[in-house]
N, C-alpha and C positions, 0 to 999 in steps of 0.2 A: 515577462514578455509584455505587460503593459507600457512600461516606461523605461527610459534609459538606464542601462545597467551600469551600476558604479564598481562592481566588482568583477574580476575574472572568476568564474566558478566553472569547475569541470569534475562530472561525477558520473557514475554509470552504473548499469547492474547486468545480472547475467541470468539467463533461463536454467530454471530447475527442473527436475523431473516431479511430475504430478503424483498425488497418493492415489491409491486405488479409489475410484468413485464408488465402491460400496461402503466404505467408511463413512461415517456421519460425526458431527459434532456435538458435543453436550449443549452447546449454545448454538441453536438454529438460525441460520441467516434467512431472512425473509426478503425476497425482491420487493422493494417499495416503490421503484420507478425505474423505467427501461425504455429504450428505444432500440427495436431489433431491425428497423429501416426494411421493413418487409412490404411496403406499400407499393403501388405502382411506380414505374417511370414519373419524375417529376420533383415538384418541390420537397424539401424537408416538412415534416409535419410541424404546422405554425403553431400547434397546441402545445408543442415542446420547445420549439426554437425560435429565436429572433435573429436577423442577420445584420452584420455591420455593412456600411456604405462609405466608400471613399478611402482616402489616403490618410487624413487627420494628421497632418504633417509629421509622417512617418511614424505615426504611433509611438512616438517617444523614444524611439530605436533608429531613427534615420532609415527606416524600411523603404522598398521602393514600390511595393505593390498597393493596388488599388482594390479594394475589396468591392465585390458585385454580389448583391443578393439574387437569389433565384428569380428569373422573370425582368431583371432590370434591363432596359434597352437604352440606356443614356449611355454615350460613348464614355470609356473605353468598354463598359460592358455590352454584353449582347444576349438577348434571351435565346437566340438559336444555337449559342455556343455556351452554355451556362458553367459556371465556376463551382457551383454546389448543386448537387441533386441527388435524389435516389435513384439508383440505377435499375429498378426493376427485379432486381436478383438478390435482394436482401443486403444491400450496401448502401452505405452514405459515401459518396465522393466528393472531396475537396480538390479541386483541381486549378494548379497555378501554370500561366503561359504567357509568353509575350505578347502583346497587342501594339503594334506600331513600336512607338520608341519606350512604352511603360511595360508593366506587369499586372496583370489582373490574378485575382485569387479570392479566397472566401474566409472568412471568420463566423462562426455560428456560436452563440450563447444560450445557456437554458433560462437565463434570468428573464423574467420573473415566473415563468411556468413552473419550473423545475429547480428547487434549492435544498439544500440537506444540511445537517450538521452531524457529523460522525457516520461511520458505516463503512462498508467496503464499496469502493469505487472504481469501476474497472472498464476498459473498453478493449476489445479485440480488433486489430487492426493492422494493416501493413502500411508502411509510410515512405514516402519518397527520399532518396538521398542523391545529393549531388552539388556542385559548387554553388553558392549562393542560397541554396534551400534552408529553411528553418521551420519544421513542421513541429506543431506543439498539441499537446492534450493537458489541459491544467484547469485550475479552479481559482477564483477571486471570492474574496468576502462581499456578501451584498451590500455591506455599509459603503463601497465605493459609490453605488448608485445614489447614497442619500447624504453625500458631501464628506465623507471621510477619504482622505487622500491616500495615495499609493506611496509606500507599501504599507502603511499603518492599517489598511482594510484586512491585510493578510492574502498572501499567494501561495498555492500548492501547485508546483508544477510536476505533473505526474511523469510526463515524457516529453523530452525537447531532444533535437538531435541537429547538429550544424556540422559542415563538412570535414573541419579540423579533427573532429571526433573520429572519422572513419564509419564505414557502414555497418559496423558490429558494436557500436557503442551508444548509449543515450544518458541523459543527465536527467536527475530527479532532484528537486531541491524545494526549500521554502524559503519564503521571503516575509519580513516583518519590519517594524519599525527600528531601525539600526541593528538589523538581524538578518542573517542568512545562513542557511544549513543545507550541505550536500552529503550525499553518500561517497562510498569510497569508489575509485574508478577500476572498472572491472571489464572485460568483454562480454558481448551478448553471444549466446551459443551459435546464432546463425544470422544471417545478415537481414537487416531490417527492412530493406526494399525488396527482398525477394520472398520474405516469409512473414505469415501472420505470427503475432504474438500479442498475449494479453498484458497491457500495462495497467498497475493498479496502486490504490494506496489502501492500507488499513488505517483509518483514521479513528483514535479513540480519545477520551478526555486525557488531557497531558501527553499525548503520545501520537504521532504521525509515523507510520512505515511506508515503504515502498518496495514494490516487487514486480517480477515479470513472470507470467505464467503459472506461478504457484504461490499464492497467497500464505500458506503457512511456512514459506521460506523467504521472509522479507530481506532484502539485502543490507537495509539500514534502518534503525529505529530512532526518531529524533524526539526529545523531551525538552521540557523547559529548562532542565540542568546542562542539555548540550547548546544552548541558544547563546547568540552572541548578544541577545538584547531583549525586548520584551516579546511577549508570546501572544500571538494574535488568534490562536487557532482553538479557543475555547470561546470566542466572543459571538456565535451567532452562526447562522447559514451561509453557505458558499453556493455558488452556481458553476456551471461546468462550460468549458470552452473548447473547440477544435479549431485550429487555422493551419494554413501553411504560409509563411511569411517568405519574402524574397529579399535578400540583401540585409543591411541595416549594419549596426555596430558589432554584431557577434560573428556572423557567418564569415569565415576566411577560407579561401577567396571568395568573391561575390560572383555572381551569374557569369557565365562566360560561355564560349562555344561548345564546351562539353557538358553544360547542364542539359539533363534530359525533359524534353517538353513534350506533353503536358507532364508536370509533376503532381503525381496524383495520391492523396491520401486516402485508403479505402477502408472505412470501419464497418465491421461485421455488426457489432452491438455495443451499446454502453449501458451500464446497469448500477444501480446502488442498492445496496442490500443492507439491510439492518439487522441486528441481531435480537434475539428474543430467547426467554428461558431464564436461566440463571441455575442456583444450586438446585431448585425442584426439579430440573431437567436433567439432573444426572440419573443415569441408569444404575442403581446399585447391584444389579446382577450382571453388568457389562464390564468389557476391559478396555482401558483407555491408554493410547500414548499421552504423555504430558509433556507438551511441547513449549519450550522457551520462547517468548515472544521476540526476544532480543537477538537469540542466537539461532533459533530455528532448529536446534538441537533437542533430543528427546531425555528425559529423567531414566535413568539407567542403574541397573542393579550391577555394580561393578564386578567384572570378570565371572559373570553369572554366579556369583557367591550365594551360597544357601546358610551361611552361618551367623550367628548373633554378631554384631559389630561390623558387618560388611558395609562399606561407605556406599552412598548414593552419588553418582556424577552425572554430568552430561555427557551425551555421546551422538554423533549423527544417526538420525533415526534410520532404522533398517524396516524390513517388512516381516512381519509373523515373527517377532522376536520376543519371546516370553520376558526376557529380563528386563524388556522396554514398555511392559505392559501393567498397568495399576488398576486396581479395583476400590472404588470408593464406598463403603459400607457406613451408613449413617450411625452413631452412637446416641447423642442427646443434645439437644438445644442447638442444632445447627450445625454440630461437628461431625467429622468423619475418621476413621482409621482408612489408611491407605496402605494398601496389600499389594506386595509384587507379585505378579503371578509365576515367575520362575520359583523365588525363594520361599513363599508364603509368609515372609516377614513383613512387618510395617515400617513405614516412615516414622524414624524416631529422633527426638531433640535429645541428643547425646549427653547423658548422664545429668538429666534435667536442668540443662543450662540456661540462665537467662542473660547470656553474653551475646552480643551480636558478633558475628564471625565464628561462632560455633558450627563445625562441619557436621552434616547428618548422617546417619547410619541407619541400618535396618536391625530390628529387634523382634523377638517374638513378641506377640499382643498380650499385654497384661493389663490392660484397662486403663493405664495411666494417662493423666491429662497431657503427658508429654508426647504422647503416641496420637494426639487427635487435633484436627484440623480443620479449620472453618473455611470453605471456599467463597470469597467475595468476589461477584462478578464486577469486572471494570471493562466497559465496553464488550468485546467479544472474549475476553480472557477472564482468567480467575488468578486472585492473590490467595495464597494458603497461608493462614493465620495459626500458629500454634496456640494451643489452649493455655498451655502452662506458661510460655515464657511471653506471649503475645507479640513476638517477632514474626517476621514474613519469610518464608521459603524464597531463597535468593540465589542468583548467580554471583560469585564473587567477582568484583571489578567489571560487571558486565562482560564477561570472558565470553569468548565465541569458540573456545578451543576444546577439542576433545579432552576428556579426563579429567576435567576440573569438578571437585567434590562441591557438591551443593551445599549452602550453609543456611543460617537464619540471620537475619538482620532487621534493624528497623524499618518498619514499612515506609516507604518512600514514593511509590507509585511509578516507579520507572519500569521500562521493559525488562529488565534483569529479575523482576519479581513477579513479572505477569506469565502465565502459562495457559495454552490453549488445550482443551481435551478433545482427542480424536478418538472415537470410538471404533474399536476392531469389530468386523463384521460378525466374527461368531462369539 
């Protein structure tokens, strides 16, 4: 959003069903900063937000709008008809509309008041849709404020929409020096301009994911290995921005007689949550779904098998499926046996292999080091390292398909080797 785009980028994501709110995570998220917009009608909280002013030569994208802070009364801005405000009903509103021969809107940013590195960053919002409109929820590296040029500062676009995408599609992407990444194009389940959705990112070291409505089901995982250039997303803190642009190089067509005015972005809340805990937070008496960070699928006892040698696969997560529930029981020195609730068997390095690509099976627990795994926390997820082989539990080829047998592979820090633990309520 900050400067002229040199690439055509199209990506989107879809809403997915949420897990039961009675489940909990082995790693607990702690809200470190939020704005719930629960104040009286008036200005956004200036302890959280600063506001842009002017057109700034089209903001690098030939945009048409003039940004008006709350309370500004210099034409084309009007304090009696603000472009950004808290509505007194628990929402932030950013409103774009024509004024004479120009357009006014607003852009707010959390710098320098609230910046973060890593975590789960999300906003529940309803966004406008129409010709010439370009709403966005995004992040920039703090270093842009201290002399680093764009895109070397890094940019995380959590949510953008332009008219050629239609009203059920958004884009999420990363920008860095000689580097841009987007997800795969898919439809959103319900129209963005008539329904609230939660748009967010799971941001870990070496990993950025994007999701809608359910953070346990990211639609794409991006890592340095998927980057087309340098990786700017472990270099420091980023700040948050909301804006509604009008016109510019990307929206097609531009604003016309069909554009709905005012074009309002309505934000219910924005939250930054950080993970806490680690292996010490694992409840050895509980049962967990073990969810792959890349695919969003669950580690699964294939075919509900109960025999030694039954393979371990990934499959779309169900609800209360014992063949997808696992218990982590400590052995020694930080290692655990991982027991399937249906079979009673443990996750086993087949035939005591030390080779990458060896498929995983289940076997009766005999105390062998090939049946012991160390959970190493990385962000909000865990890598599982086999005690005997030193290799990591892995989804071959970063597959997202049902029925793929999990294997072990040289630890590489990608989403294919990261797993979240979601505790069952009982």
